N, C-alpha and C positions, 0 to 999 in steps of 0.2 A: 459427524453423527454424535449427538450428545444425549439424546433421550431414547428410552426403550421403544417408543412408537415410531421412530425414524427408521426407514428402510433404505438400504443401499442395493441397487440392482446393477447387474453386470451381464452383458451379452456374451454368452459362451459360444453359441453356434447360431448362425443366421445365413442360410443359403439354400440353394436348390442343388440336389445331388443326384447322380445316377444311382441305380440300385447297388452297384458294386462299391462306390464311394461311401454311400450311406451305411452300408453293412459294415465296412471297415471302421468308419468313424464311431458308430453307435456301439458296435461290439467291443471295440477297444475301451471305450468309456465304461461300459458295464463290467468288463473283465477287470479293469483297474479298481472299481468299487468292490468287486468280489475279493480281489487280492487284499485290499485294505481291511476288510472284515475278517478274512482268514488270518491276517496278522494279529488282529485283536484277539481272536480265539486262541491262537498259539500263545500270545503273550500272557493272557489271563490263565491259561492252563499251566504255563511254566511258573508264573509267580504265585498263583493261589491254588493250583490243583483243581480248578473248576472251569467250566465252560462259560463262554459269553453268550447267553441265550439270545440277547437282542441282536448280536451279530449273526447268529445262526438263522434267526428269523429273516433278517435282512438279506442274507445270501439266498434263501429260498425265494423271497420276493423278487430279487434281481434275476434269478434264473428264470422265473416265470415271465418277467418283462423281456428278457433276452429271447425267449421262445416266441412271445407275442410279436416282438419287433421283427424277428426272422421271418415269421409268416407274412407279415405286412410287406416286408421288402420283397419276398418271393412273389407275392401277388402283384406288386408294382412292376417287377421285372417281367413277369409273364404278360402283363398288359402293355409293356413298352412305355411305362410311365417313369417320371422322375419324382423325387421326394423333396418337398420343401420342409426344412427342419429349422425350428426356432427354439432355442433353449436359453432361458434367462435364469441367472442365479439371483435370488433375493435373500438378503441378509438383514436380520433385525437383531440389534444388540439386546441381550438379556442380562438381568442382574446376575452377578456371580454367586457362587455358593460358599 
């Protein structure tokens, strides 16, 4: 990857899961992201005495995503369905600051 317009993609999740497996997988990913942002908030508070507003907003968005996914998984479970989950990470290099 040499230019800004080049994108690198990587398959993170690609499969069909039962509701229990899907719940464990997705909730673990979301909780890890929430923990990451909690660490940012704590670090900024310790170093600068201020909060990380972007991380606080992201935590709220992740909590909403978690609730939405939990409802979807519950619906699939009640209907005896499985969940096909496909998650790709796309990375584009950006100029440094």
